[in-house]
N, C-alpha and C positions, 0 to 999 in steps of 0.2 A: 563103080571105085573112080571112075574116069569124071562123075560127079563130083567128088568132091573136093580132086583138084582145081576143074571150074571155079566151086564154088571157093574156094585159097585163092586164086589169082584174082578176083572180084573183090575178094577181103582185103590184099596186097594195095590192091587201085585206087581203091576209093577209101579206104581209113589214109593211105596218101594222100589221097586229094581233103579228104580234111587237116591233116596235119599242114599240107601249104595254105589252105584258108589259116591255120591257127602260129603259123608260122607270121604273116601277113599280117594279123593281128599284133599278134607282140613287136614284130616292124615300127607299130607304126600308134602306137601310143603312146609317146608324147607331138603326135599329127593335130596339127589343128584342128578344130570339128570332123575329126575322122571317123567313121559311123563301122562300128563290127559285124565280122562277116559270121555264119553258125551254116551251118553243115547238117543235113541233114539225111538219115538214113531209110531206104526203105526192101523187101524181098523181094527179087527177081521175079523169076520166074516157076511154075512147078511143073513137074513130071508125074503125074496121072499114071499109078498101075494099078488099079482100079475107082472103080466111081462107084457112088454113095447108092446104096438099095432099101426100100422103105421094107417096114413091118408087112408079114400077113399070116395070116391065120396058123404056120407052121415055126413061124421065127422071127423074132427082130427086126428091126432094121440093123444093117451093117454100114457103118461109116464112111468115105472115102477114101483112098491111102493116096498120098503123096509127098513127094519127095523132092523139096528147094534146091534150087540152080542158081540159090549164092545170095548178093544183095547188089543193091545199086546208088547211087546218090538222088533223094528228092525234093531238094530244092537247095542252094546254099542263100542264105535270105542274109540284105541288111537291116542291123537291130538299130533302126533310129534311137533308140533313147535318149534319156540328155544328159547330156555330161558335164562338168565339171568345169565349175563358170572361175579362170581364177585372173585376177585385177590387176593390173599392166599400168593403166596412168598414162597413156596413152588417147589423147581423144579419137583417132583411126582408131583402135582398135575397138571392135565391136562383137558382142556376143549376143546371141535372139536363148530366151526361155522362153522354152515350148516349143508350138510347130511351129513350121516353115521354112523358106532358105534367103537367102541373096542372088538375087538376081543381076545374070555377070553379060558382057559379050563378049565377044569376038570377032571379029567382024560383022555378016550378016547370023550370025549361030546363039543363040540362046540358053548357057548353063545355067544351074542352081547348087551353091554354094551356103556350107555353116561356120567355114574357114575364113571366120570375121580378120584380119589381120591390114586391114587396107591403109592406103599414105597417098600424098596426093602426085601425078608428077608433071612438068615439068609447064604444064598448062591449066594448073590449077583443077583437070581433073580428080576424084576419087577412084585409084584402082586398088586390084591386086599387085604389091610391089614384084609379087616372085614372075608373075608371070607377062603381067602387063592389060589384064582381062579390066574391062570398060564397068563398074557400081552402077548400075542400075535406078532412073529414080525420076522425079517431077520435077523443075524449077518454077519456081514464082513468076512471075509477067504481070507485071505493072499496067492494068488498064484503062484509060481514064486515070491515069494520078492515084490508082487503088492497088494497093499490092493485093493480086491475085494468087491462090497457089488450089491448083484441079487436080485433083487424083482423080478425075478423070479420061482424062488424057494418054496420050502415048506418051511411051516412056522413052525416057535418055538420057544422058552421059551427065549424073553429078559433077558441075562445079564450081568453087569453092575460088569464086576473085580473092586472094589472101593478098595483103593491099592496096587495093582499090581504090576508090575514094566513094564518099556518101556527103553528097551536094549538101551546102547550110540550105536548112528548113526556118522560112519566118515563125514568129510566133505567131498562130493564129485564133491561142485560145487560153489563160490564165485564169488558173483556180483561186479561190482565194477562201480559206478557211477558216479562221480568229473566230475567239472572242473578247466582247467589247464587254470593258466591268460597267455594271449598273452603278455602280457606287461611285461613280466619277464623277465629279462636279461639275456645273455648268458652265461657261464659259459665257459673259453676255459677248455679244458681237465687237471689234473692236481692239479689245481683250487678247494679250499676248494668249498664243497659248499651242505651246510648243512642247511643251512633257505631258507624260504621263500626270502628278499631280496636279495638274493644271489644267485639264482636263481634253490633250489629243492623243490616239494612241496613232502612232506610224507604224508604217508598212511595206521594206523596201524589198523587190527581186530583178534581179537578173532579166530582161528577154531579147530577143535576136531580131535584126529585119532579115530582108533576102539576101544579104550577103554575109552576113553570117557574123556581122559586127554585135558587138553588145549595149545595151540599153541600159538605160536604170529604170525601172516605175513604182513610181511614190506613189504611195494612199496614206492621208494623212481621213483623221475620221474623226468634229468633230464633237460633242453633244449640246444637243439644239436647245436653247431654254426656252424655258417653259413647255417642251416635253420629252416627256420621260421618257421615253420609249422611242426617239428619235436621232438618227445623226446622221451627223453633214460630213461628206466625203468629199477630197479635192484627190483629182487626179494631178502628174504631173511626171512626164518623161524625160528623162535627163537635166534635172531642174535643176546639176551645177555647171549646162555646157553654154558653152560662149554663143551660141546663135537658140533661140528658143523654137522648140519643139512646133512649138502649139497647138499642146492635145488641146482636143477638143472630145465630150464624153455627152451621147443621146441616146436614147431609148431606141430599142429596134431597125436603126439605122447599122446596114452594113461598114460604112465611112459613114461618118456624123461628120458636121461642118460646121465653121463661124469656131467661138473660142470660148463657150463654156465650158469648162473641163469642172462640171461639180455635182456630185447626183446625192438624195438625200435616201435614206435606208430607215425603214418601220419596224420595228418588233413588238410579239403580242405580248398579253399579262405574262407570258410562258419564259419571256424571253425569247424567241425563233422567229425564224423569217416572217414578214409578214408580205409583205409590197416595196416598191422601192422607184422615186421619181426621181426625173432629171431636170436641171437645169432650165429645161423650159414646161416644168410644171406638169410633164407627160407624167402617165401614174405606170405601174405594170401594172401584168392580175397577179390578182389574189393567190393561186394554183399555181403550181409546178414548179418549174424551173425558174431564177430568174437569173438573170444575165445582161450587162449594159457595153453597149458599142464602142470605142475609145481607135481614135485615129491619132496621131502625127506625123511630122514632116522627118522625110528618111536621108541630109545630107548628105554630097555625093550623088546621089543617082541622077540616072536622066531627066530631064523637068518630064512633067506632064503635056498631055496635046493643049492646052491651054496656058504655060508658061510656066503654070508654078511649079515649087517644091513637088515629088513622087510623096504624095504619103499613102503608109503603112495603119493598116485597122485588124482587132484583133478583138474577140469578147473575155468580158472583163465577167466573169461568171461569181454569180455571191451564193448559188446553193440551190436546196430544194423549202416551199413552203411549207413550213411547219415540221421539218425534220431537223433535227441536235448532229446531225453524221456529214461531215465534209458542208457545214453551212457554218456563214457567219449568224452569229450568236448576240447574245448580252443577259449573260448573266453575271450576278454577285459570285466572279472572282476575276481574279489578275487578267488583264487583258493579256491577251499572245496571239503567236501563230500558230497554231500547232502544223495547218497544212495545208501548202502554198506549192504551185506544181506547175509548170509551163509547157508546154512544147513544142517553141522552137530551139533553134542549136545549133552551133558554128559547123564547117567541117573535117570533117573527118575521116580516115581511114582504117579499114580492115586488122585489125589488133589481132584476132581468136576470132573460133567458130566452138562451138556445142551442139552436139548433138542427144536428144530427149527421149526416153526409151516408143514416142512414136515412129520416133525414126525424123523428126523433121531441121531443118540444121537454122541453125538460128549465128546470125554473122554478130560480130561484137566490136564496135568502131569504136575509135578512139575519144571520138568525140561523145558515148555515153550512151548510143540511139545501139536498137538491135534492131534487125532486120531479118523474114526471114527469108532462108537460100531457096530450100525446095523442102523437098522429103521422100526418103527411101524407098522401094517396090518391098514387099512379100513376094514370095509365091505361094500356095502351098493345093497337095495331087494330095487326089482320094484315098490313093495308092500310093502312099512314097517307096512304099518297099517293093514297088515295079519297077522304079528309075534306071538305068545304066551309068554303073561308073565309066568315067571316062581318063581317070587319072586327074591332078594335079588337087584334086581331095575336091571334083567336082560329079554333076552328074548331069546328064539329058533327059528329056523324055521319052518316056516307052511307051509303046501300044498296049501294055495295063496299068502304065501310073494315071492317066486319066489324062485331061489341057489341067496346065498351071493355073492357074487362080488366083490374079495380082490386085493386090489392093493392098493399101497403108498399115501398119501393124498396130493388132488388137481387132484386127475385121476378120470374121467370117471362121472365126479359133485361131486363127495368126496371133505367135504370141511374142511379146517387148522385147526393147530393143536394148541390150545395158553397153552402155561408153567407155569402155575403159577397160572393156573386162577381156576376155577372148574364152571360148569355150574347147576346152581338150577333148582328147579322144574320149570315146567311154568303154576305149576294155579296161575290164578289172584283170590283173595279172592274177593274184590268185586262184577264178575262176579259169586263164588262159591254163594256168600249168597244171590246171587237177585235170581237164579237156586233154590235156596233153599227153600225160599219163595214162588217161584212161586209151585214145588213140594208139598210145603204143603196146600195151597189154592187147589191144583187139589185129594190130598191127602181124604183133610176135605171136597172138593165137594161127590169126589165120599158115603164118609159114608153117606152124607146128599141121596143120592141114596137107599139107600138103610135103612138107616132111615124112608124115604118117602115111599119108597116100602112095608115098613115091614106096616107102619099108612094104609097102602092102604089097605093090605090085610084085618090088623084089622079091619075095618069096615067093608069091607062084612063080615066077620063069625058072625058081631053084623045087621047082613040085617031079623034076622029069628025071634027075640027077639021081 
């Protein structure tokens, strides 16, 4: 009879624990990145009144007689199922779709979380605004003038330098891809030719020097007389400037010298690029990509060692031999400039930034340039249910979680990052309320066991009357 009392007490205690877990789940139904808990029960010990016996020649076998002594909690599990995603539109709000955790730093301690409601502090660090814990990742470095982002290095604080300057960049390459109308009338040398109708096609675009000052590059194509697949091109930088820029053009030269600013473009019978010849008669190869060097004077710069004006040079790319994509062509179609781009720009300020699904942070500057700032790190574990909760929607590594596998999004089973959204708690209220009813009934039944056992004891005490 006393056994039933203790079994009832165990039922009361452990159902109360289950109700505590359910209450915590329900309380955190709107907590960003929260993962619900689940309680599993197991029977406890058994008192054996008699053991089992095997059958013999006279009688069959006898089963053991065992009386249970209640129940206990087998485990309190953390369920890491995916929560629903809620769109917020805030660029620093991040959600993980799939496995993994954001990596946070508190001093020298590493924390892991699914709650991605981040923001910037006054120093531009990406942090959790509620705790100040710093988001970890990798920052891009400038190595030999090249922007390198290595995800194999040590983790560091992610810093977004809002308002920082992006220095001007001198144009180093101009890509020209236009069509020159095969039907254009040939105009003899010396005759006026300044419109499409009388034999000339003009292309103009802005380029930049090392100060970020704008310059105008003008390329004029004129159909050669007696050579139906050949066009003569003249390149001029700032044609309307008060001081001449002394534009020079040459094949192969990094910084062409002299005053020759013309070259010729030849096409095959399909209207595709064949080769290029500069004003000195040098011919290009008839394979691969074709470009030609252009240089001009930059006014207002410190004179060069020889005392002359500073020269700036760039490559004028005409496209690939035999290709019709991104290449100068000669087709029986109106002359046009479908693609024309250059890689220079003036100085700009960081206006905004964006985070893609791989966690890469890209700065967007007012001059139109984009630059990769860094990339967010994610952690995955062999047994995420083995992580220990430390509050504030954070986890820490435990002896049974395994070591943190740190890497970028999409690697080693890690999920993708969705910017402008937050992951909600994975608590299902209908499920929690149902479990609450079952838990209440279990608690009530355990209390009835105690009450009935007490009544039986009371009857035992009244036997002497």
